[in-house]
C-alpha positions as CSV (number, residue, x, y, z in Angstrom):
1,M,0.0,0.0,0.0
2,E,1.3,3.5,-0.8
3,L,2.0,5.8,2.1
4,L,0.5,9.3,2.1
5,G,2.8,11.8,3.7
6,S,1.4,14.7,6.0
7,T,2.5,17.0,8.8
8,L,3.6,15.7,12.3
9,T,0.0,15.5,13.6
10,A,-1.3,13.8,10.5
11,T,-1.7,9.9,10.5
12,Y,-1.3,7.4,7.7
13,A,-4.1,5.5,5.8
14,H,-4.6,1.9,6.7
15,P,-7.3,-0.7,5.7
16,R,-7.9,-1.4,9.4
17,P,-9.1,0.9,12.0
18,T,-6.6,2.4,14.4
19,P,-6.7,0.7,17.8
20,T,-7.3,2.9,20.8
21,N,-4.7,1.4,23.1
22,F,-1.6,2.9,21.5
23,L,1.0,4.9,23.6
24,P,0.8,8.7,23.3
25,A,3.8,10.9,22.4
26,I,6.0,12.0,25.3
27,S,5.2,15.6,24.8
28,T,6.1,16.5,28.3
29,M,9.7,15.4,27.8
30,A,10.2,16.9,24.4
31,S,11.3,20.4,25.6
32,T,13.5,18.9,28.3
33,Y,15.5,16.8,25.8
34,R,15.5,19.6,23.3
35,D,17.2,21.9,25.8
36,R,19.5,19.3,27.4
37,F,20.9,17.7,24.3
38,P,21.2,20.2,21.6
39,H,24.0,18.2,20.1
40,Y,22.0,15.0,19.7
41,N,20.6,15.2,16.1
42,L,18.2,12.4,15.0
43,T,18.2,11.3,11.3
44,H,15.2,12.2,9.2
45,S,12.9,9.6,7.9
46,L,13.1,8.8,4.2
47,S,9.4,8.5,3.8
48,L,8.3,11.7,5.7
49,P,8.9,15.1,4.2
50,W,10.2,16.3,7.7
51,R,10.2,15.5,11.4
52,P,11.7,17.0,14.5
53,S,15.1,15.8,15.5
54,T,14.3,16.2,19.2
55,Y,11.2,14.0,19.5
56,Y,12.1,11.0,17.5
57,K,14.9,8.6,16.8
58,A,15.0,5.9,14.2
59,A,14.6,2.4,15.5
60,S,17.4,-0.1,15.0
61,N,15.2,-2.5,12.8
62,W,12.0,-1.9,10.8
63,P,9.2,-4.4,11.8
64,T,9.3,-6.8,8.7
65,L,8.7,-10.6,8.5
66,D,11.5,-12.9,8.1
67,P,11.2,-14.9,4.9
68,Y,12.8,-17.9,6.6
69,C,10.3,-18.1,9.5
70,T,8.3,-21.3,10.0
71,R,4.7,-21.7,9.1
72,S,3.7,-22.0,12.8
73,Q,5.2,-18.7,13.4
74,R,3.4,-17.2,10.4
75,V,0.2,-18.7,11.7
76,S,0.7,-17.3,15.2
77,E,1.5,-13.9,13.6
78,S,-1.6,-14.2,11.4
79,T,-3.7,-14.8,14.5
80,M,-2.2,-11.7,16.4
81,L,-3.9,-8.4,16.6
82,P,-3.5,-6.2,13.5
83,F,-0.3,-3.9,13.9
84,V,-0.9,-0.2,14.0
85,S,1.1,1.4,11.2
86,N,1.1,4.9,12.6
87,R,4.7,5.8,12.5
88,T,4.3,8.6,15.0
89,T,4.1,6.0,17.7
90,L,7.4,4.5,16.6
91,F,9.1,7.8,16.7
92,T,8.3,8.4,20.4
93,R,10.6,5.6,21.6
94,Y,13.9,6.5,23.4
95,T,17.1,4.5,23.5
96,P,18.8,3.3,26.6
97,D,21.6,5.8,26.0
98,D,18.9,8.5,26.2
99,W,17.7,7.1,29.5
100,Y,21.1,6.8,31.1
101,R,22.2,10.2,29.7
102,S,19.0,11.7,31.2
103,N,19.7,10.3,34.6
104,L,23.3,11.4,34.5
105,T,22.1,14.9,33.6
106,N,19.8,15.0,36.5
107,F,22.5,13.9,38.8
108,Q,24.9,16.5,37.6
109,E,22.2,19.1,37.8
110,S,21.5,18.0,41.4
111,N,25.2,18.2,42.3
112,T,25.5,21.6,40.7
113,S,22.3,22.9,42.5
114,R,23.5,21.8,45.9
115,H,27.0,23.1,45.3
116,N,25.6,26.5,44.3
117,S,23.2,26.5,47.2
118,E,26.0,25.6,49.7
119,R,28.2,28.3,48.2
120,L,25.3,30.8,48.5
121,R,24.7,29.9,52.1
122,V,28.4,30.5,52.9
123,D,28.6,33.7,51.0
124,T,25.3,34.9,52.5
125,S,26.7,34.2,56.0
126,R,29.8,36.1,55.3
127,L,27.9,38.9,53.6
128,I,25.6,39.2,56.7
129,Q,28.7,39.4,59.0
130,D,30.4,41.9,56.7
131,K,27.4,44.1,56.3
132,Y,26.7,44.0,60.1
133,Q,30.2,45.1,60.8
134,Q,30.0,47.7,58.2
135,T,26.7,49.0,59.5
136,R,28.0,49.2,63.1
137,K,31.0,51.0,61.8
138,T,28.9,53.4,59.8
139,Q,26.6,54.0,62.8
140,A,29.7,54.6,65.0
141,D,31.1,57.1,62.6
142,S,27.7,58.9,62.5
143,T,27.6,58.9,66.3
144,Q,31.1,60.3,66.5
145,N,30.2,63.0,63.9
146,L,27.2,63.9,65.9
147,G,29.2,64.2,69.0
148,E,31.8,66.4,67.2
149,R,28.9,68.5,66.0
150,V,27.5,68.7,69.5
151,N,30.9,70.0,70.7
152,D,31.1,72.6,67.8
153,I,27.6,73.9,68.6
154,G,28.6,74.1,72.4
155,F,31.7,76.0,71.6
156,W,29.8,78.6,69.5
157,K,27.1,78.7,72.1
158,S,29.6,79.8,74.7
159,E,31.1,82.3,72.4
160,I,27.7,83.8,71.7
161,I,26.7,83.9,75.4
162,H,30.0,85.7,76.2
163,E,29.5,88.3,73.5
164,L,25.7,88.6,74.4
165,D,26.6,89.4,77.9
166,A,29.1,92.0,76.9
167,M,26.6,93.5,74.4
168,I,23.9,93.8,77.0
169,G,26.4,95.5,79.4
170,E,27.4,98.0,76.7
171,T,23.7,98.6,75.8
172,N,22.9,99.5,79.4
173,E,25.9,101.9,79.7
174,L,24.8,103.6,76.4
175,T,21.3,103.8,77.7
176,D,22.5,105.6,80.9
177,I,24.5,108.2,79.1
178,K,21.6,108.6,76.6
179,K,19.4,109.4,79.6
180,R,22.0,111.9,80.9
181,L,22.1,113.5,77.4
182,E,18.3,113.8,77.4
183,R,18.3,115.4,80.8
184,A,21.1,117.9,79.8
185,L,19.1,118.7,76.6
186,M,16.0,119.4,78.9
187,E,18.1,121.6,81.0
188,T,19.0,123.8,78.1
189,E,15.4,124.7,77.5
190,A,15.3,127.0,80.6
191,P,18.2,129.2,79.5
192,L,16.9,129.2,75.9
193,Q,13.5,130.3,77.2
194,V,15.0,133.1,79.3
195,A,17.1,134.4,76.3
196,R,14.0,134.4,74.1
197,E,11.9,136.0,76.6
198,C,14.5,138.7,76.9
199,L,14.4,139.3,73.3
200,F,10.7,139.2,73.4
201,H,10.4,141.8,76.2
202,R,13.0,144.0,74.5
203,E,10.8,143.9,71.4
204,K,8.4,145.9,73.4
205,R,10.7,148.9,73.2
206,M,9.3,151.6,70.9
207,G,10.9,153.9,68.4
208,I,14.5,154.4,68.6
209,D,14.8,152.1,71.4
210,L,14.3,149.2,69.0
211,V,17.9,149.2,68.2
212,H,20.1,146.2,67.4
213,D,22.4,147.0,70.2
214,E,25.1,144.9,71.8
215,V,22.7,143.2,74.2
216,E,20.5,142.0,71.4
217,K,23.6,140.7,69.6
218,E,24.8,138.9,72.6
219,L,21.2,137.6,73.3
220,L,21.0,136.4,69.7
221,T,24.4,134.9,70.0
222,E,23.3,133.1,73.3
223,V,20.2,131.8,71.6
224,D,22.2,130.5,68.7
225,T,24.8,129.0,71.0
226,I,22.1,127.2,73.0
227,L,20.3,126.0,69.7
228,C,23.7,124.9,68.4
229,C,24.4,123.0,71.6
230,Q,20.9,121.5,71.4
231,E,21.5,120.5,67.8
232,R,24.7,118.8,68.8
233,M,22.9,117.1,71.6
234,K,20.1,116.1,69.4
235,L,22.5,114.8,66.8
236,Y,24.3,112.6,69.4
237,L,20.9,111.7,70.8
238,D,19.8,110.5,67.4
239,K,23.2,108.7,67.1
240,A,22.6,107.1,70.5
241,I,19.2,106.0,69.5
242,A,20.4,104.6,66.2
243,Q,23.4,102.9,68.1
244,L,20.9,101.4,70.6
245,A,18.9,100.1,67.7
246,A,22.0,98.7,66.1
247,N,23.1,97.2,69.5
248,R,19.6,95.7,69.9
249,A,19.6,94.3,66.3
250,A,23.0,92.7,66.9
251,Q,21.7,91.4,70.3
252,H,18.6,90.1,68.6
253,E,20.7,88.3,66.0
254,L,22.9,86.8,68.8
255,E,19.8,85.8,70.7
256,K,18.2,84.3,67.7
257,D,21.4,82.5,66.8
258,L,21.8,81.3,70.3
259,S,18.2,80.0,70.4
260,D,18.7,78.3,67.1
261,K,21.9,76.7,68.5
262,Q,20.2,75.6,71.6
263,S,17.5,73.9,69.6
264,A,20.1,72.3,67.3
265,Y,22.1,71.3,70.4
266,R,19.2,69.6,72.0
267,I,18.3,67.9,68.7
268,D,21.8,66.8,67.9
269,D,22.4,65.7,71.5
270,K,19.2,63.6,71.3
271,C,20.4,62.2,68.1
272,H,23.9,61.5,69.5
273,H,22.4,59.4,72.3
274,L,19.9,57.5,70.3
275,R,20.7,53.8,70.1
276,N,19.1,50.9,68.3
277,T,17.1,50.0,71.5
278,S,16.0,53.6,72.1
279,D,12.3,54.5,72.2
280,G,11.0,56.6,69.3
281,V,13.1,54.9,66.7
282,S,10.9,54.3,63.6
283,Y,10.9,54.2,59.8
284,F,10.7,57.4,57.8
285,R,10.5,56.4,54.2
286,G,12.2,58.7,51.8
287,V,13.7,61.0,54.5
288,E,17.2,60.4,53.1
289,R,16.2,61.9,49.8
290,V,14.9,65.1,51.4
291,D,17.7,67.6,51.5
292,A,16.4,70.5,53.7
293,T,19.9,71.9,54.5
294,V,20.6,75.6,53.8
295,S,24.3,75.7,54.8
296,V,27.6,73.9,54.9
297,P,29.9,73.8,58.0
298,E,32.0,76.6,56.5
299,S,29.0,78.9,55.9
300,W,27.4,77.8,59.2
301,A,30.5,78.8,61.3
302,K,30.9,82.0,59.2
303,F,27.4,83.0,60.0
304,T,27.9,82.9,63.8
305,D,31.4,84.4,63.4
306,D,29.9,87.3,61.5
307,N,27.3,87.8,64.1
308,I,29.9,87.9,66.8
309,L,32.1,90.3,64.7
310,R,29.1,92.5,64.0
311,S,28.3,92.6,67.8
312,Q,31.9,93.4,68.6
313,S,31.9,96.2,65.9
314,E,28.7,97.6,67.3
315,R,30.2,97.5,70.8
316,A,33.2,99.4,69.8
317,A,31.1,102.0,68.0
318,S,28.8,102.3,71.1
319,A,31.8,102.8,73.4
320,K,33.3,105.5,71.1
321,L,29.9,107.2,71.0
322,R,29.7,107.3,74.7
323,D,33.0,109.1,75.0
324,D,31.8,111.5,72.3
325,I,28.6,112.2,74.2
326,Q,30.6,112.8,77.4
327,N,32.8,115.3,75.7
328,V,29.9,117.0,74.1
329,L,28.1,117.5,77.4
330,V,31.3,119.1,78.9
331,V,31.9,121.4,75.9
332,T,28.3,122.6,75.6
333,A,28.1,123.4,79.3
334,N,31.2,125.6,79.1
335,E,30.0,127.3,75.9
336,M,26.6,128.2,77.4
337,W,28.2,129.5,80.7
338,N,30.6,131.7,78.9
339,Q,27.9,133.3,76.7
340,F,25.7,133.7,79.7
341,N,28.3,136.0,81.3
342,K,28.8,138.0,78.1
343,V,25.0,138.7,77.9
344,N,25.0,139.9,81.5
345,L,27.9,142.3,80.9
346,A,26.2,143.8,77.7
347,F,22.9,144.3,79.7
348,T,24.9,146.4,82.3
349,N,26.3,148.7,79.7
350,R,23.1,149.1,77.8
351,I,21.1,150.2,80.9
352,A,23.6,153.0,81.4
353,E,23.3,154.2,77.8
354,T,19.4,154.2,77.9
355,A,19.5,156.4,81.0
356,D,21.5,159.1,79.1
357,A,19.2,159.1,75.9
358,K,16.0,160.1,77.7
359,N,16.2,163.9,76.8
360,K,17.2,163.8,73.1
361,I,14.0,163.5,71.0
362,Q,11.7,166.3,72.1
363,T,12.4,168.4,69.0
364,H,10.8,165.9,66.7
365,L,7.4,166.0,68.2
366,A,6.2,169.3,66.5
367,K,7.3,168.1,63.1
368,T,5.5,164.9,63.6
369,L,2.2,166.6,64.5
370,Q,2.4,168.9,61.4
371,E,3.0,165.9,59.1
372,I,0.1,164.1,60.6
373,F,-2.3,167.1,59.8
374,Q,-1.1,167.3,56.2
375,T,-1.5,163.5,55.7
376,E,-5.1,163.7,57.0
377,M,-5.9,166.4,54.5
378,T,-4.3,164.4,51.7
379,I,-6.6,161.3,52.7
380,E,-9.7,163.5,52.7
381,S,-8.8,164.8,49.1
382,I,-8.2,161.2,47.8
383,K,-11.6,160.1,49.2
384,K,-13.3,163.0,47.6
385,A,-11.7,162.2,44.2
386,I,-12.7,158.5,44.5
387,V,-16.4,159.6,45.0
388,E,-16.3,161.8,42.0
389,K,-15.0,159.1,39.8
390,S,-17.6,156.7,41.0
391,A,-20.3,158.8,39.3
392,F,-18.4,158.6,35.9
393,L,-18.2,154.8,36.3
394,K,-21.9,154.5,37.1
395,V,-22.9,156.4,34.0
396,A,-20.6,154.3,31.7
397,Q,-21.8,151.0,33.2
398,T,-25.5,152.1,32.9
399,R,-25.0,153.0,29.3
400,L,-23.5,149.5,28.6
401,D,-26.3,147.8,30.4
402,E,-29.0,149.7,28.5
403,R,-27.3,148.9,25.2
404,T,-27.4,145.2,25.9
405,R,-31.2,145.4,25.4
406,R,-30.9,146.2,21.7
407,P,-32.8,143.7,19.7
408,N,-31.3,141.1,17.3
409,I,-29.0,142.5,14.8
410,E,-28.9,145.8,16.5
411,L,-26.6,144.3,19.1
412,C,-23.7,145.8,17.1
413,R,-20.2,146.2,18.4
414,D,-19.9,149.7,17.1
415,M,-17.4,152.4,18.0
416,A,-19.8,153.7,20.8
417,Q,-19.8,150.2,22.4
418,L,-16.0,150.1,22.2
419,R,-15.5,153.5,23.6
420,L,-17.9,152.8,26.5
421,V,-16.0,149.6,27.4
422,N,-12.7,151.5,27.3
423,E,-14.2,154.3,29.5
424,V,-15.3,151.7,32.1
425,Y,-11.8,150.2,32.2
426,E,-10.2,153.6,32.4
427,V,-12.4,155.0,35.2
428,D,-12.1,151.7,37.0
429,D,-8.3,151.8,36.9
430,T,-8.3,155.4,38.1
431,I,-10.4,154.4,41.1
432,Q,-8.1,151.5,41.9
433,T,-5.1,153.7,41.7
434,L,-6.7,156.3,44.0
435,Q,-7.8,153.5,46.5
436,Q,-4.2,152.2,46.5
437,R,-2.9,155.6,47.1
438,L,-5.5,156.0,49.9
439,R,-4.3,152.8,51.6
440,D,-0.8,154.1,51.3
441,A,-1.7,157.4,52.9
442,E,-3.6,155.8,55.6
443,D,-0.6,153.5,56.3
444,T,1.6,156.6,56.5
445,L,-0.9,158.2,58.9
446,Q,-0.7,155.2,61.0
447,S,3.1,155.3,61.1
448,L,3.0,158.9,62.0
449,A,0.5,158.2,64.7
450,H,2.7,155.6,66.1
451,T,5.7,158.0,65.9
452,K,3.7,160.7,67.5
453,A,2.7,158.4,70.4
454,T,6.4,157.3,70.8
455,L,7.5,160.9,70.9
456,E,4.8,162.0,73.3
457,H,5.5,159.2,75.6
458,D,9.2,159.3,75.2
459,L,10.0,159.6,78.9
460,A,7.5,156.7,79.7
461,V,9.2,154.7,76.8
462,K,12.7,155.2,78.2
463,A,11.4,154.3,81.6
464,N,9.8,151.2,80.2
465,S,13.1,150.3,78.3
466,L,14.9,150.7,81.7
467,Y,12.2,148.5,83.3
468,I,12.5,145.8,80.7
469,D,16.4,145.6,80.7
470,Q,17.0,146.2,84.4
471,D,14.0,144.8,86.2
472,K,12.6,142.0,83.9
473,C,15.6,140.7,82.0
474,M,18.2,141.0,84.6
475,S,15.9,139.6,87.2
476,M,15.3,136.5,85.0
477,R,18.9,136.1,84.4
478,R,19.9,135.8,88.0
479,S,19.5,132.0,87.9
480,F,21.2,129.7,85.5
481,P,21.5,125.9,85.5
482,S,24.7,124.7,87.2
483,T,27.4,122.7,85.4
484,L,26.3,119.4,86.9
485,R,22.7,119.9,85.7
486,L,24.1,120.9,82.2
487,V,26.1,117.7,81.9
488,G,23.0,115.6,83.0
489,F,24.0,114.5,86.4
490,C,21.0,116.1,88.2
């Protein structure tokens, strides 16, 4: 019978039905043999187009009948069950070499696996010990670094505390001398008020007595001296206030830095004493990836050192300012005392001169009265002229008002209209000029009246001047703040 070829899963035609008790292909071992014996290549069948070399191996003999067999044998074979001619079944058979080789491979794999496992266990034990020692060393290094960090923080803490105490003492001393300066500045108000009141009272002198004499010059000099001293005091007071603010700012930075270092010291000391058995130890996933640092050891130390240097610089400036304020207090006290004595001497000389000048202005009274009379007549004539010009202005404005009632096109800007407008302006300007002259004349009359009153009461004025200089001013100047009060001790 001719064989019909097909794929691996196809069967071959046979006149008898295929029995159901054939052995299936060893498909579960196919991949194993394919992987373990890549060098083992089975020969291809001559009657099949192709077949896998890993699944099948040709049998040693084809199942054929021996031509020399006996008849009984042929009879027994004829009485046997029909043979299944499916060659797929034949190709699933293995050779003894395959079986031994498979066992040998399994043994070798077992030995290799156990060897690898044993080596892994030894390496793992050694790795655990190495990593344990490494971890302990790393933790010890970290603990040592934390201890060194705690010592560094403690050192800078002590430096800050020392500088902070010095700054607080300097600030207190500057505050004290600032209060002295304020008291001295307040003490200058009384002499300044006396000098100004003397100038104010001497302003009540009338006529020729309002002279810029030596007393007034010295009084003005005294006022300027006191004001200059006050300005210097205020300048140094402002400097003291600014320096106190700078001191407090430096002190605040030191206190803030000290507070931060105390917090950091407490935290790092706690971290330094943490152990694997300590309470509060827990996992914080991802904390090692969070970098919240804002400085390095160099910048950290420089920050504190800069704060201390700034405080030292402010303390030096504060000490220098205290010396300057002390010098200013002494200098201003001496200047005010010297000028006070000069003013008193000028007052004494001026009082003598005023007594000699009482009898020298009587001749001017008659001329003043005559001039007052003439001025009054001039004022009356100006008022009369203004009244006369008012009538002209009324007429011109009335004419313009009546002409505004002309109907429609008759409202013409003719020559008469222009002349009336000019007339109003001219008359109004004339009246304004006369009124200005009237005001000038009245001012002159007032001045003459004042002069007349001064001349008429010349003796009383001189007596008043003597009263102002001798009784009022000199009586106020009998007292002057002492030097201790001027330097702020009282």
